[in-house]
C-alpha positions in Angstrom: 23.9 29.6 57.4 27.2 31.1 58.4 29.3 28.9 60.9 30.1 32.0 62.9 26.5 33.0 63.3 25.6 29.3 64.1 28.1 29.1 66.8 27.0 32.5 68.3 23.4 31.3 68.4 24.5 28.0 70.1 26.5 30.0 72.7 23.4 32.3 73.4 21.2 29.2 73.7 23.6 27.6 76.1 23.6 30.9 78.2 19.8 30.8 78.2 19.9 27.2 79.4 22.4 28.1 82.1 20.1 31.0 83.3 17.1 28.6 83.3 19.0 26.1 85.5 20.1 28.7 87.9 16.5 30.0 88.1 15.2 26.4 88.6 17.4 26.0 91.5 16.9 29.4 93.2 13.2 29.9 92.3 12.5 26.1 92.9 13.6 26.4 96.6 11.3 29.5 97.1 8.4 27.5 95.4 9.0 24.5 97.6 8.8 26.6 100.8 5.8 28.7 99.7 4.1 25.8 98.1 4.2 23.9 101.3 3.0 26.7 103.4 0.1 27.0 100.9 -0.4 23.3 100.4 0.5 23.2 96.7 1.0 19.5 96.1 3.2 19.6 93.0 6.1 21.1 94.9 6.5 17.9 96.7 6.5 15.8 93.5 9.4 13.4 93.7 10.6 14.1 90.3 10.7 17.8 90.9 12.4 17.4 94.2 15.0 15.0 93.0 15.9 17.2 90.0 16.2 20.2 92.3 18.4 18.3 94.8 20.7 16.6 92.2 21.3 19.9 90.4 22.4 21.8 93.5 24.5 18.9 94.8 26.2 18.8 91.3 27.0 22.5 91.6 28.3 22.0 95.1 30.6 19.2 94.0 31.9 21.3 91.1 32.8 24.1 93.6 34.3 21.7 96.1 36.4 20.0 93.4 37.4 23.3 91.7 35.6 22.4 88.4 34.1 24.8 85.9 30.4 24.3 85.1 30.1 22.2 81.8 27.5 24.8 80.6 30.0 27.6 81.1 32.7 25.5 79.3 30.3 24.8 76.4 29.3 28.4 76.0 32.8 29.6 76.0 33.8 26.9 73.4 30.8 28.0 71.2 31.9 31.7 71.5 35.5 30.9 70.7 34.3 28.9 67.5 32.4 31.8 66.5 35.7 33.5 66.1 35.2 36.3 68.7 36.2 37.0 72.3 34.6 34.7 74.6 32.2 37.4 75.8 31.6 39.6 72.8 27.9 39.4 72.4 24.6 41.0 72.0 22.6 43.1 74.6 20.6 40.2 76.0 23.6 37.9 76.3 25.6 40.6 77.9 23.1 41.2 80.7 22.4 37.4 81.3 26.2 37.0 81.6 26.3 39.8 84.2 23.5 38.0 86.1 25.4 34.7 86.1 29.1 35.5 86.2 30.4 37.3 89.3 34.1 38.1 90.1 34.5 36.7 93.6 37.1 34.3 95.0 36.1 30.6 94.4 35.8 30.0 98.2 32.9 32.5 98.3 30.9 30.5 95.8 31.9 27.2 97.5 30.4 28.5 100.7 27.2 30.1 99.0 26.5 26.8 97.1 27.1 24.7 100.2 24.8 26.8 102.4 22.1 26.8 99.7 22.4 23.0 99.4 22.0 22.8 103.1 18.8 24.6 102.7 17.6 22.4 100.0 18.4 19.3 102.1 16.6 21.0 105.1 13.5 21.3 103.0 13.7 17.6 102.3 13.5 17.0 106.1 10.7 19.5 107.0 8.8 19.1 103.7 9.6 15.7 102.5 8.7 14.8 98.8 5.8 12.6 98.0 6.2 9.3 96.2 2.5 8.6 95.0 -0.7 10.2 93.9 -2.6 9.4 97.1 -0.2 11.3 99.3 -0.4 14.3 97.0 -4.1 14.4 97.1 -4.3 14.1 100.8 -1.3 16.5 101.4 
C-alpha cells in the first residue's frame, strides 16, 4: 500500500472519529434530557454519563488553555504526511471538515463550550446518574 494513501486514510479515519466524538457530546446531552423525560434507564448509566462529562470538560479545558484538540493535530499531521495540503481531501472529508471547523475567534468557542458544559453539569444535578442495576430498574 502506498504511504501517501495510507496517511490519507488515517487522516480521514481520524476526522470520522472526531465527528463521532462531537456527535456523542451533542446528541448525548439531547438523549440524556429526552431519555429522562421518557424514563429511559440507560441514559443515566454511570459509564455513559462519566464519558460524556469527561469529554466536554476536556474540550472546555482545551479552549480555556488555548490548546488545539489532539484529534485535529493528529488529522493535520496525517494529512501533511500524505504530502498534500492539510485539507485537500475527498468529498466526504470536505463536508465533515465543514461541519467541524468554523472560522470564529477562539473566545466564541470558549464561551460556547463553557455554556454547553454548564448544561451537562446541570443535567447531573436534575438527572443524576445511577450507580447500580437496582436504581436503573426502579428509575
